[in-house]
BARO-399176 format. One line per field, with one value per atom (N, C-alpha, C): chain; atom name; x, y, z. Coordinates in steps of 0.02 Angstrom, whole numbers. Layout:
BEGIN
unit: A, ...
site: CA, ...
east: X, ...
north: Y, ...
up: Z, ...
% end
This chain:
BEGIN
unit: A, A, A, A, A, A, A, A, A, A, A, A, A, A, A, A, A, A, A, A, A, A, A, A, A, A, A, A, A, A, A, A, A, A, A, A, A, A, A, A, A, A, A, A, A, A, A, A, A, A, A, A, A, A, A, A, A, A, A, A, A, A, A, A, A, A, A, A, A, A, A, A, A, A, A, A, A, A, A, A, A, A, A, A, A, A, A, A, A, A, A, A, A, A, A, A, A, A, A, A, A, A, A, A, A, A, A, A, A, A, A, A, A, A, A, A, A, A, A, A, A, A, A, A, A, A, A, A, A, A, A, A, A, A, A, A, A, A, A, A, A, A, A, A, A, A, A, A, A, A, A, A, A, A, A, A, A, A, A, A, A, A, A, A, A, A, A, A, A, A, A, A, A, A, A, A, A, A, A, A, A, A, A, A, A, A, A, A, A, A, A, A, A, A, A, A, A, A, A, A, A, A, A, A, A, A, A, A, A, A, A, A, A, A, A, A, A, A, A, A, A, A, A, A, A, A, A, A, A, A, A, A, A, A, A, A, A, A, A, A, A, A, A, A, A, A, A, A, A, A, A, A, A, A, A, A, A, A, A, A, A, A, A, A, A, A, A, A, A, A, A, A, A, A, A, A, A, A, A, A, A, A, A, A, A, A, A, A, A, A, A, A, A, A, A, A, A, A, A, A, A, A, A, A, A, A, A, A, A, A, A, A, A, A, A, A, A, A, A, A, A, A, A, A, A, A, A, A, A, A, A, A, A, A, A, A, A, A, A, A, A, A, A, A, A, A, A, A, A, A, A, A, A, A, A, A, A, A, A, A, A, A, A, A, A, A, A, A, A, A, A, A, A, A, A, A, A, A, A, A, A, A, A, A, A, A, A, A, A, A, A, A, A, A, A, A, A, A, A, A, A, A, A, A, A, A, A, A, A, A, A, A, A, A, A, A, A, A, A, A, A, A, A, A, A, A, A, A, A, A, A, A, A, A, A, A, A, A, A, A, A, A, A, A, A, A, A, A, A, A, A, A, A, A, A, A, A, A, A, A, A, A, A, A, A, A, A, A, A, A, A, A, A, A, A, A, A, A, A, A, A, A, A, A, A, A, A, A, A, A, A, A, A, A, A, A, A, A, A, A, A, A, A, A, A, A, A, A, A, A, A, A, A, A, A, A, A, A, A, A, A, A, A, A, A, A, A, A, A, A, A, A, A, A, A, A, A, A, A, A, A, A, A, A, A, A, A, A, A, A, A, A, A, A, A, A, A, A, A, A, A, A, A, A, A, A, A, A, A, A, A, A, A, A, A, A, A, A, A, A, A, A, A, A, A, A, A, A, A, A, A, A, A, A, A, A, A, A, A, A, A, A, A, A, A, A, A, A, A, A, A, A, A, A, A, A, A, A, A, A, A, A, A, A, A, A, A, A, A, A, A, A, A, A, A, A, A, A, A, A, A, A, A, A, A, A, A, A, A, A, A, A, A, A, A, A, A, A, A, A, A, A, A, A, A, A, A, A, A, A, A, A, A, A, A, A, A, A, A, A, A, A, A, A, A, A, A, A, A, A, A, A, A, A, A, A, A, A, A, A, A, A, A, A, A, A, A, A, A, A, A, A, A, A, A, A, A, A, A, A, A, A, A, A, A, A, A, A, A, A, A, A, A, A, A, A, A, A, A, A, A, A, A, A, A, A, A, A, A, A, A, A, A, A, A, A, A, A, A, A, A, A, A, A, A, A, A, A, A, A, A, A, A, A, A, A, A, A, A, A, A, A, A, A, A, A, A, A, A
site: N, CA, C, N, CA, C, N, CA, C, N, CA, C, N, CA, C, N, CA, C, N, CA, C, N, CA, C, N, CA, C, N, CA, C, N, CA, C, N, CA, C, N, CA, C, N, CA, C, N, CA, C, N, CA, C, N, CA, C, N, CA, C, N, CA, C, N, CA, C, N, CA, C, N, CA, C, N, CA, C, N, CA, C, N, CA, C, N, CA, C, N, CA, C, N, CA, C, N, CA, C, N, CA, C, N, CA, C, N, CA, C, N, CA, C, N, CA, C, N, CA, C, N, CA, C, N, CA, C, N, CA, C, N, CA, C, N, CA, C, N, CA, C, N, CA, C, N, CA, C, N, CA, C, N, CA, C, N, CA, C, N, CA, C, N, CA, C, N, CA, C, N, CA, C, N, CA, C, N, CA, C, N, CA, C, N, CA, C, N, CA, C, N, CA, C, N, CA, C, N, CA, C, N, CA, C, N, CA, C, N, CA, C, N, CA, C, N, CA, C, N, CA, C, N, CA, C, N, CA, C, N, CA, C, N, CA, C, N, CA, C, N, CA, C, N, CA, C, N, CA, C, N, CA, C, N, CA, C, N, CA, C, N, CA, C, N, CA, C, N, CA, C, N, CA, C, N, CA, C, N, CA, C, N, CA, C, N, CA, C, N, CA, C, N, CA, C, N, CA, C, N, CA, C, N, CA, C, N, CA, C, N, CA, C, N, CA, C, N, CA, C, N, CA, C, N, CA, C, N, CA, C, N, CA, C, N, CA, C, N, CA, C, N, CA, C, N, CA, C, N, CA, C, N, CA, C, N, CA, C, N, CA, C, N, CA, C, N, CA, C, N, CA, C, N, CA, C, N, CA, C, N, CA, C, N, CA, C, N, CA, C, N, CA, C, N, CA, C, N, CA, C, N, CA, C, N, CA, C, N, CA, C, N, CA, C, N, CA, C, N, CA, C, N, CA, C, N, CA, C, N, CA, C, N, CA, C, N, CA, C, N, CA, C, N, CA, C, N, CA, C, N, CA, C, N, CA, C, N, CA, C, N, CA, C, N, CA, C, N, CA, C, N, CA, C, N, CA, C, N, CA, C, N, CA, C, N, CA, C, N, CA, C, N, CA, C, N, CA, C, N, CA, C, N, CA, C, N, CA, C, N, CA, C, N, CA, C, N, CA, C, N, CA, C, N, CA, C, N, CA, C, N, CA, C, N, CA, C, N, CA, C, N, CA, C, N, CA, C, N, CA, C, N, CA, C, N, CA, C, N, CA, C, N, CA, C, N, CA, C, N, CA, C, N, CA, C, N, CA, C, N, CA, C, N, CA, C, N, CA, C, N, CA, C, N, CA, C, N, CA, C, N, CA, C, N, CA, C, N, CA, C, N, CA, C, N, CA, C, N, CA, C, N, CA, C, N, CA, C, N, CA, C, N, CA, C, N, CA, C, N, CA, C, N, CA, C, N, CA, C, N, CA, C, N, CA, C, N, CA, C, N, CA, C, N, CA, C, N, CA, C, N, CA, C, N, CA, C, N, CA, C, N, CA, C, N, CA, C, N, CA, C, N, CA, C, N, CA, C, N, CA, C, N, CA, C, N, CA, C, N, CA, C, N, CA, C, N, CA, C, N, CA, C, N, CA, C, N, CA, C, N, CA, C, N, CA, C, N, CA, C, N, CA, C, N, CA, C, N, CA, C, N, CA, C, N, CA, C, N, CA, C, N, CA, C, N, CA, C, N, CA, C, N, CA, C, N, CA, C, N, CA, C, N, CA, C, N, CA, C, N, CA, C, N, CA, C, N, CA, C, N, CA, C, N, CA, C, N, CA, C, N, CA, C, N, CA, C, N, CA, C, N, CA, C, N, CA, C, N, CA, C, N, CA, C, N, CA, C, N, CA, C, N, CA, C, N, CA, C, N, CA, C, N, CA, C, N, CA, C, N, CA, C, N, CA, C, N, CA, C, N, CA, C, N, CA, C, N, CA, C, N, CA, C, N, CA, C, N, CA, C, N, CA, C, N, CA, C, N, CA, C, N, CA, C, N, CA, C, N, CA, C, N, CA, C, N, CA, C
east: 1370, 1372, 1427, 1411, 1462, 1517, 1578, 1632, 1628, 1645, 1644, 1692, 1672, 1718, 1786, 1837, 1906, 1933, 1889, 1912, 1931, 1932, 1948, 2020, 2032, 2101, 2141, 2207, 2251, 2305, 2319, 2373, 2409, 2475, 2516, 2570, 2574, 2625, 2687, 2741, 2802, 2859, 2913, 2974, 2979, 3040, 3055, 3051, 3041, 3032, 2960, 2929, 2858, 2848, 2792, 2775, 2701, 2689, 2621, 2605, 2550, 2531, 2467, 2468, 2410, 2382, 2316, 2282, 2258, 2230, 2214, 2143, 2130, 2064, 2011, 1957, 1900, 1916, 1979, 2000, 1991, 2031, 2025, 2089, 2096, 2157, 2167, 2115, 2121, 2176, 2184, 2235, 2305, 2315, 2382, 2389, 2336, 2335, 2391, 2401, 2454, 2524, 2536, 2598, 2605, 2553, 2554, 2568, 2537, 2549, 2620, 2647, 2716, 2764, 2752, 2797, 2787, 2725, 2711, 2745, 2743, 2778, 2851, 2879, 2951, 2969, 2920, 2934, 2925, 2898, 2889, 2823, 2820, 2755, 2719, 2659, 2624, 2555, 2542, 2478, 2449, 2392, 2356, 2286, 2274, 2208, 2161, 2096, 2042, 2030, 2036, 2024, 1951, 1935, 1863, 1827, 1765, 1723, 1736, 1788, 1807, 1784, 1779, 1767, 1696, 1649, 1578, 1535, 1515, 1478, 1498, 1492, 1516, 1483, 1420, 1387, 1420, 1455, 1491, 1552, 1580, 1639, 1623, 1562, 1539, 1543, 1539, 1540, 1608, 1660, 1728, 1773, 1830, 1879, 1949, 1998, 2068, 2090, 2058, 2078, 2062, 2005, 1986, 2034, 2052, 2096, 2166, 2190, 2257, 2261, 2207, 2204, 2210, 2180, 2181, 2252, 2288, 2356, 2403, 2391, 2433, 2429, 2367, 2355, 2391, 2385, 2418, 2493, 2522, 2594, 2616, 2580, 2598, 2600, 2548, 2548, 2607, 2626, 2685, 2749, 2755, 2812, 2821, 2767, 2768, 2794, 2784, 2800, 2863, 2884, 2939, 2999, 3058, 3120, 3126, 3104, 3105, 3037, 3016, 2951, 2957, 2932, 2930, 2857, 2846, 2777, 2776, 2726, 2718, 2650, 2641, 2577, 2566, 2505, 2483, 2436, 2450, 2408, 2398, 2336, 2326, 2362, 2368, 2405, 2477, 2506, 2572, 2574, 2521, 2518, 2512, 2473, 2467, 2535, 2572, 2639, 2686, 2685, 2729, 2712, 2649, 2631, 2654, 2647, 2673, 2747, 2784, 2857, 2874, 2838, 2853, 2839, 2787, 2766, 2806, 2823, 2854, 2933, 2959, 3031, 3067, 3120, 3162, 3126, 3068, 3029, 3008, 3006, 2992, 3057, 3074, 3140, 3146, 3092, 3095, 3025, 3021, 2957, 2961, 2908, 2900, 2834, 2837, 2777, 2766, 2704, 2685, 2633, 2649, 2606, 2573, 2616, 2588, 2554, 2497, 2459, 2481, 2483, 2505, 2455, 2409, 2363, 2300, 2241, 2181, 2184, 2184, 2197, 2134, 2138, 2082, 2046, 2011, 1976, 1923, 1893, 1840, 1866, 1931, 1961, 1946, 1952, 1943, 1869, 1825, 1752, 1726, 1768, 1746, 1712, 1741, 1709, 1634, 1615, 1545, 1506, 1536, 1501, 1482, 1524, 1507, 1440, 1416, 1352, 1294, 1310, 1258, 1253, 1310, 1311, 1349, 1318, 1351, 1412, 1412, 1470, 1488, 1546, 1564, 1590, 1608, 1628, 1689, 1694, 1746, 1813, 1866, 1934, 1964, 1927, 1958, 1969, 2013, 2028, 2063, 2110, 2153, 2211, 2201, 2246, 2255, 2318, 2329, 2318, 2329, 2325, 2251, 2240, 2171, 2144, 2080, 2046, 2057, 2089, 2102, 2063, 2027, 1985, 2004, 1997, 2008, 1942, 1943, 1884, 1881, 1834, 1826, 1762, 1753, 1691, 1692, 1632, 1626, 1603, 1597, 1579, 1631, 1644, 1688, 1643, 1637, 1598, 1632, 1598, 1632, 1652, 1614, 1636, 1704, 1711, 1774, 1830, 1812, 1861, 1886, 1842, 1861, 1911, 1896, 1941, 2010, 2012, 2076, 2116, 2080, 2117, 2152, 2115, 2146, 2206, 2197, 2251, 2314, 2303, 2363, 2403, 2367, 2401, 2439, 2412, 2444, 2507, 2500, 2558, 2612, 2594, 2644, 2686, 2654, 2691, 2738, 2724, 2765, 2822, 2824, 2872, 2945, 2966, 3035, 3053, 3003, 3015, 3028, 3018, 3029, 3102, 3134, 3207, 3225, 3177, 3190, 3210, 3247, 3260, 3193, 3195, 3134, 3144, 3098, 3093, 3025, 3028, 2967, 2960, 2906, 2894, 2830, 2838, 2777, 2771, 2710, 2692, 2688, 2726, 2722, 2650, 2615, 2545, 2499, 2479, 2437, 2378, 2316, 2259, 2223, 2253, 2225, 2272, 2336, 2384, 2441, 2451, 2503, 2572, 2623, 2692, 2716, 2684, 2702, 2699, 2653, 2648, 2710, 2734, 2796, 2856, 2859, 2913, 2913, 2856, 2852, 2875, 2851, 2870, 2946, 2976, 3046, 3087, 3058, 3094, 3087, 3038, 3026, 3046, 3054, 3074, 3146, 3167, 3237, 3277, 3247, 3281, 3341, 3395, 3456, 3465, 3436, 3437, 3372, 3373, 3313, 3324, 3275, 3278, 3212, 3213, 3152, 3152, 3096, 3089, 3026, 3034, 2978, 2943, 2878, 2837, 2807, 2846, 2827, 2767, 2750, 2699, 2632, 2628, 2571, 2537, 2474, 2436, 2438, 2385, 2387, 2393, 2351, 2351, 2406, 2466, 2522, 2532, 2508, 2516, 2474, 2428, 2388, 2401, 2453, 2462, 2527, 2548, 2604, 2667, 2677, 2739, 2734, 2681, 2671, 2731, 2755, 2810, 2873, 2884, 2942, 2937, 2875, 2864, 2878, 2853, 2861, 2935, 2972, 3043, 3086, 3071, 3109, 3098, 3037, 3022, 3056, 3056, 3086, 3162, 3192, 3264, 3281, 3237, 3245, 3246, 3200, 3201, 3262, 3280, 3339, 3403, 3408, 3467, 3469, 3412, 3410, 3404, 3378, 3374, 3400, 3465, 3491, 3489, 3496, 3498, 3429, 3375, 3310, 3280, 3320, 3295, 3278, 3223, 3203, 3205, 3168, 3168, 3130, 3079, 3034, 2979, 2918, 2860, 2859, 2833, 2825, 2753, 2706, 2636, 2595, 2534, 2493, 2463, 2435, 2403, 2331, 2307, 2237, 2208, 2147, 2114, 2048, 2019, 1959, 1977, 1930, 1944, 1897
north: -2746, -2677, -2639, -2582, -2544, -2517, -2512, -2485, -2407, -2378, -2306, -2274, -2218, -2183, -2169, -2190, -2181, -2240, -2286, -2342, -2403, -2398, -2454, -2480, -2544, -2569, -2543, -2547, -2519, -2570, -2582, -2627, -2599, -2611, -2587, -2639, -2660, -2710, -2672, -2675, -2641, -2689, -2675, -2716, -2774, -2794, -2855, -2843, -2782, -2768, -2751, -2787, -2776, -2748, -2711, -2682, -2698, -2727, -2737, -2683, -2647, -2596, -2618, -2612, -2635, -2576, -2563, -2507, -2524, -2476, -2483, -2503, -2515, -2536, -2482, -2501, -2459, -2410, -2410, -2368, -2400, -2378, -2405, -2391, -2418, -2405, -2330, -2288, -2217, -2185, -2210, -2180, -2193, -2244, -2261, -2252, -2230, -2225, -2179, -2118, -2079, -2111, -2146, -2184, -2237, -2274, -2327, -2300, -2244, -2214, -2188, -2160, -2135, -2193, -2251, -2309, -2337, -2336, -2363, -2318, -2253, -2208, -2217, -2250, -2263, -2337, -2366, -2431, -2492, -2485, -2541, -2577, -2642, -2676, -2667, -2644, -2622, -2658, -2679, -2708, -2673, -2644, -2612, -2637, -2693, -2723, -2689, -2700, -2680, -2738, -2725, -2779, -2796, -2859, -2882, -2841, -2822, -2786, -2710, -2688, -2618, -2585, -2520, -2482, -2483, -2508, -2509, -2478, -2516, -2490, -2530, -2498, -2533, -2600, -2607, -2669, -2729, -2716, -2768, -2790, -2745, -2760, -2798, -2789, -2823, -2898, -2926, -2998, -3024, -2982, -3003, -3001, -3029, -3029, -3031, -3033, -3028, -3083, -3141, -3198, -3179, -3143, -3122, -3071, -3022, -2969, -2996, -3039, -3067, -3111, -3152, -3195, -3156, -3097, -3056, -3032, -3006, -2980, -3038, -3095, -3154, -3177, -3178, -3196, -3147, -3085, -3033, -3042, -3054, -3064, -3124, -3178, -3238, -3226, -3185, -3165, -3124, -3077, -3037, -3079, -3126, -3167, -3213, -3227, -3268, -3226, -3160, -3115, -3076, -3068, -3021, -3057, -3029, -3056, -3034, -2973, -2948, -2917, -2929, -2899, -2866, -2806, -2767, -2758, -2754, -2746, -2680, -2639, -2575, -2577, -2542, -2540, -2478, -2457, -2400, -2427, -2408, -2424, -2499, -2526, -2598, -2632, -2596, -2624, -2637, -2599, -2613, -2681, -2695, -2759, -2819, -2806, -2856, -2867, -2814, -2818, -2858, -2846, -2878, -2954, -2972, -3043, -3076, -3044, -3070, -3082, -3035, -3042, -3098, -3106, -3159, -3228, -3232, -3297, -3315, -3265, -3279, -3272, -3246, -3246, -3206, -3237, -3204, -3189, -3216, -3201, -3124, -3096, -3024, -2988, -2943, -2912, -2855, -2826, -2768, -2742, -2704, -2677, -2601, -2567, -2496, -2489, -2464, -2457, -2384, -2360, -2294, -2297, -2266, -2267, -2337, -2387, -2456, -2467, -2502, -2515, -2581, -2583, -2642, -2663, -2619, -2632, -2590, -2617, -2577, -2546, -2480, -2445, -2422, -2405, -2379, -2432, -2410, -2457, -2498, -2465, -2500, -2563, -2567, -2624, -2688, -2685, -2744, -2765, -2720, -2736, -2761, -2759, -2777, -2846, -2898, -2964, -2966, -2921, -2917, -2864, -2805, -2747, -2758, -2792, -2804, -2840, -2874, -2908, -2863, -2807, -2759, -2698, -2674, -2612, -2630, -2612, -2633, -2593, -2528, -2485, -2434, -2402, -2343, -2290, -2233, -2178, -2198, -2171, -2191, -2164, -2187, -2171, -2133, -2124, -2100, -2025, -2003, -1932, -1898, -1931, -1899, -1871, -1811, -1782, -1706, -1683, -1613, -1566, -1591, -1550, -1531, -1467, -1443, -1467, -1482, -1498, -1571, -1613, -1680, -1726, -1773, -1823, -1892, -1938, -2008, -2043, -2087, -2125, -2186, -2189, -2246, -2239, -2279, -2283, -2232, -2201, -2154, -2190, -2257, -2300, -2358, -2381, -2441, -2499, -2552, -2610, -2648, -2659, -2688, -2760, -2799, -2868, -2867, -2822, -2817, -2791, -2741, -2714, -2768, -2813, -2868, -2913, -2925, -2967, -2935, -2871, -2836, -2835, -2832, -2835, -2901, -2956, -3024, -3030, -2999, -3000, -2965, -2906, -2870, -2910, -2944, -2986, -3043, -3070, -3125, -3098, -3041, -3009, -2992, -2965, -2946, -3007, -3064, -3125, -3149, -3129, -3150, -3101, -3044, -2991, -3015, -3057, -3080, -3120, -3145, -3181, -3136, -3069, -3022, -3002, -3018, -3007, -2958, -2941, -2904, -2831, -2800, -2729, -2691, -2640, -2606, -2532, -2497, -2425, -2409, -2376, -2362, -2285, -2258, -2186, -2174, -2131, -2119, -2048, -2028, -1960, -1952, -1905, -1894, -1871, -1837, -1816, -1860, -1915, -1964, -1976, -1962, -1967, -2036, -2082, -2147, -2200, -2198, -2246, -2208, -2220, -2183, -2206, -2161, -2177, -2241, -2258, -2318, -2381, -2384, -2441, -2450, -2395, -2398, -2419, -2390, -2408, -2481, -2509, -2580, -2624, -2607, -2645, -2643, -2583, -2575, -2615, -2620, -2656, -2732, -2757, -2830, -2863, -2828, -2862, -2880, -2930, -2953, -2922, -2877, -2842, -2806, -2806, -2770, -2707, -2708, -2650, -2612, -2561, -2527, -2453, -2417, -2344, -2316, -2269, -2237, -2165, -2142, -2074, -2042, -1983, -1948, -1904, -1906, -1864, -1808, -1756, -1703, -1661, -1661, -1616, -1653, -1716, -1756, -1791, -1808, -1849, -1921, -1959, -2032, -2050, -2023, -2041, -2000, -2011, -1970, -1977, -2030, -2040, -1990, -1958, -1905, -1838, -1833, -1773, -1736, -1687, -1646, -1683, -1740, -1779, -1831, -1831, -1884, -1893, -1837, -1839, -1869, -1851, -1879, -1955, -1979, -2050, -2084, -2056, -2085, -2087, -2031, -2028, -2074, -2076, -2119, -2193, -2211, -2282, -2303, -2255, -2271, -2277, -2235, -2240, -2306, -2326, -2390, -2448, -2450, -2502, -2497, -2436, -2426, -2452, -2443, -2468, -2543, -2576, -2648, -2686, -2652, -2685, -2634, -2616, -2560, -2573, -2634, -2646, -2635, -2634, -2626, -2556, -2510, -2443, -2405, -2370, -2327, -2364, -2419, -2460, -2429, -2390, -2366, -2417, -2394, -2441, -2480, -2541, -2581, -2582, -2581, -2587, -2534, -2526, -2475, -2495, -2444, -2455, -2478, -2513, -2530, -2519, -2497, -2494, -2530, -2544, -2585, -2658, -2699, -2771, -2799
up: 794, 819, 782, 751, 713, 758, 731, 767, 766, 825, 829, 779, 750, 703, 733, 700, 724, 762, 782, 826, 785, 719, 676, 687, 678, 677, 620, 626, 574, 559, 496, 475, 417, 414, 358, 345, 283, 263, 240, 281, 264, 254, 290, 283, 330, 346, 384, 460, 480, 552, 563, 612, 626, 695, 703, 769, 782, 840, 863, 917, 909, 958, 992, 1057, 1102, 1137, 1123, 1156, 1226, 1260, 1329, 1344, 1408, 1435, 1423, 1391, 1372, 1316, 1291, 1239, 1171, 1122, 1053, 1015, 955, 915, 902, 906, 891, 936, 998, 1043, 1019, 976, 952, 875, 843, 770, 743, 773, 747, 754, 809, 819, 767, 753, 703, 634, 619, 552, 545, 599, 599, 582, 613, 604, 533, 510, 442, 390, 400, 354, 350, 401, 403, 383, 349, 316, 359, 419, 463, 447, 461, 458, 526, 522, 582, 591, 650, 666, 729, 725, 781, 785, 819, 822, 868, 858, 904, 952, 1015, 1063, 1068, 1077, 1083, 1136, 1120, 1165, 1167, 1133, 1132, 1069, 1068, 1008, 981, 1020, 999, 1051, 1103, 1161, 1222, 1281, 1342, 1356, 1333, 1346, 1312, 1256, 1221, 1259, 1296, 1336, 1399, 1423, 1484, 1482, 1421, 1413, 1389, 1393, 1375, 1437, 1433, 1487, 1460, 1505, 1486, 1438, 1442, 1400, 1327, 1318, 1248, 1221, 1264, 1241, 1226, 1271, 1262, 1199, 1190, 1132, 1067, 1066, 1005, 990, 1038, 1027, 1015, 1049, 1037, 963, 938, 869, 820, 837, 792, 795, 853, 861, 819, 824, 786, 710, 688, 619, 597, 639, 624, 623, 669, 673, 611, 578, 517, 458, 463, 405, 413, 476, 491, 522, 513, 542, 614, 631, 700, 715, 776, 796, 864, 869, 931, 953, 1019, 1045, 1084, 1067, 1103, 1136, 1193, 1225, 1269, 1272, 1314, 1369, 1431, 1487, 1494, 1491, 1494, 1436, 1376, 1322, 1341, 1389, 1413, 1451, 1489, 1523, 1474, 1421, 1369, 1335, 1324, 1291, 1337, 1402, 1450, 1452, 1449, 1448, 1387, 1329, 1266, 1269, 1299, 1304, 1352, 1407, 1454, 1423, 1382, 1353, 1291, 1250, 1185, 1185, 1240, 1248, 1191, 1164, 1117, 1050, 1039, 979, 977, 1036, 1042, 1052, 1004, 1004, 1053, 1074, 1120, 1136, 1190, 1216, 1222, 1201, 1217, 1253, 1315, 1356, 1374, 1365, 1382, 1439, 1495, 1554, 1566, 1569, 1577, 1645, 1643, 1702, 1734, 1801, 1837, 1891, 1906, 1962, 1955, 1978, 1985, 2054, 2055, 2119, 2152, 2215, 2255, 2294, 2346, 2389, 2353, 2299, 2262, 2229, 2214, 2178, 2217, 2284, 2324, 2328, 2312, 2312, 2247, 2195, 2128, 2125, 2156, 2150, 2171, 2217, 2240, 2202, 2199, 2171, 2097, 2060, 1989, 1979, 2029, 2023, 2041, 2072, 2094, 2051, 2027, 1985, 1920, 1861, 1800, 1781, 1795, 1773, 1825, 1812, 1849, 1798, 1822, 1773, 1735, 1673, 1628, 1644, 1603, 1612, 1553, 1500, 1438, 1441, 1390, 1377, 1433, 1469, 1517, 1475, 1447, 1398, 1419, 1422, 1438, 1379, 1318, 1258, 1245, 1239, 1227, 1161, 1160, 1097, 1071, 1110, 1088, 1134, 1102, 1139, 1119, 1168, 1153, 1137, 1088, 1069, 1113, 1157, 1204, 1242, 1292, 1331, 1387, 1398, 1455, 1518, 1513, 1571, 1573, 1633, 1642, 1662, 1620, 1641, 1697, 1753, 1812, 1806, 1767, 1755, 1720, 1672, 1636, 1681, 1722, 1772, 1819, 1840, 1884, 1845, 1782, 1743, 1734, 1721, 1712, 1775, 1833, 1899, 1906, 1889, 1891, 1843, 1783, 1733, 1756, 1788, 1812, 1863, 1905, 1955, 1923, 1870, 1834, 1799, 1769, 1731, 1783, 1839, 1888, 1909, 1916, 1933, 1878, 1816, 1759, 1744, 1776, 1759, 1760, 1809, 1807, 1742, 1707, 1645, 1585, 1596, 1542, 1540, 1484, 1478, 1420, 1379, 1320, 1335, 1287, 1293, 1303, 1347, 1366, 1367, 1331, 1338, 1371, 1430, 1465, 1471, 1448, 1448, 1491, 1541, 1583, 1605, 1621, 1639, 1714, 1741, 1814, 1835, 1789, 1801, 1761, 1790, 1758, 1808, 1782, 1826, 1821, 1783, 1776, 1806, 1786, 1811, 1846, 1912, 1949, 1929, 1938, 1925, 1960, 2017, 2053, 2011, 1961, 1919, 1877, 1848, 1805, 1850, 1910, 1955, 1973, 1985, 2002, 1943, 1885, 1824, 1815, 1821, 1812, 1865, 1927, 1979, 1974, 1935, 1935, 1869, 1813, 1753, 1757, 1717, 1716, 1659, 1622, 1566, 1593, 1555, 1573, 1531, 1470, 1426, 1437, 1482, 1503, 1501, 1473, 1473, 1498, 1543, 1570, 1545, 1520, 1495, 1529, 1557, 1588, 1537, 1534, 1488, 1530, 1539, 1584, 1563, 1499, 1472, 1461, 1475, 1456, 1516, 1505, 1554, 1530, 1545, 1535, 1461, 1420, 1349, 1313, 1331, 1307, 1232, 1203, 1132, 1090, 1122, 1089, 1119, 1161, 1202, 1177, 1219, 1199, 1182, 1217, 1209, 1155, 1115, 1065, 1019, 991, 943, 976, 1040, 1073, 1081, 1098, 1104, 1036, 982, 917, 899, 909, 890, 933, 998, 1045, 1025, 1009, 992, 927, 880, 816, 823, 863, 878, 913, 957, 994, 946, 899, 848, 805, 784, 742, 777, 842, 878, 881, 891, 897, 831, 781, 715, 663, 668, 627, 552, 529, 458, 425, 466, 438, 450, 474, 488, 423, 424, 367, 301, 299, 238, 180, 198, 145, 135, 134, 130, 65, 69, 10, -16, 31, 11, 48, 29, 60, 125, 159, 225, 216, 263, 264, 333, 335, 401, 395, 452, 455, 465, 459, 467, 518
% end
């Protein structure tokens, strides 16, 4: 099945500091592509994979689950750790949950986390019915393109496959239990007006991680997909400064090799 235009993965071979970016549930690398390119232009080694079942059609996602998505980012992280001296993990929405699990499992190998509107729970009464409803109804309405900026759209599915939604609900509960194992420096940016993930998710994450180097930033002008919204530049600049503070000798190295997309 061909990948939707714009949803292709992105990789860039740069310097000794690497960044893994994790996109969200039913979304695609397109939501993080400008962020990835910004980091690549500043000499960082960047990996932005396409999660299994994403970026094609919702039917492909129906046969995947959290183990598939996590395995993909875990593989990408291990590849970056082989090539880079320091590696940071960034995530949007469910990608934030993936980043938190990577941090909990890999410990000091992950140098820091940047999370944008990270998801911690599937909300609403329907969430409790997922174990049954997913066998009766294949999909519900989609979550993509919650963006305040006019004329900007997210490349993703207009339907949510309920088997996958059930899996992500189980995954969030697993990640929530692991949050005390997260000790890395953390930059968490979230939108007070988010129609997909409520601010309560960010508050819970901040209350449960064991990180002592923590900064919270409010994105007042943006909705859920803030990486494509009014506050995108602020996210990019804040994340780059975060890396520069924690890995100062590698800041602004200048790229060594060209970018590649696809794969």
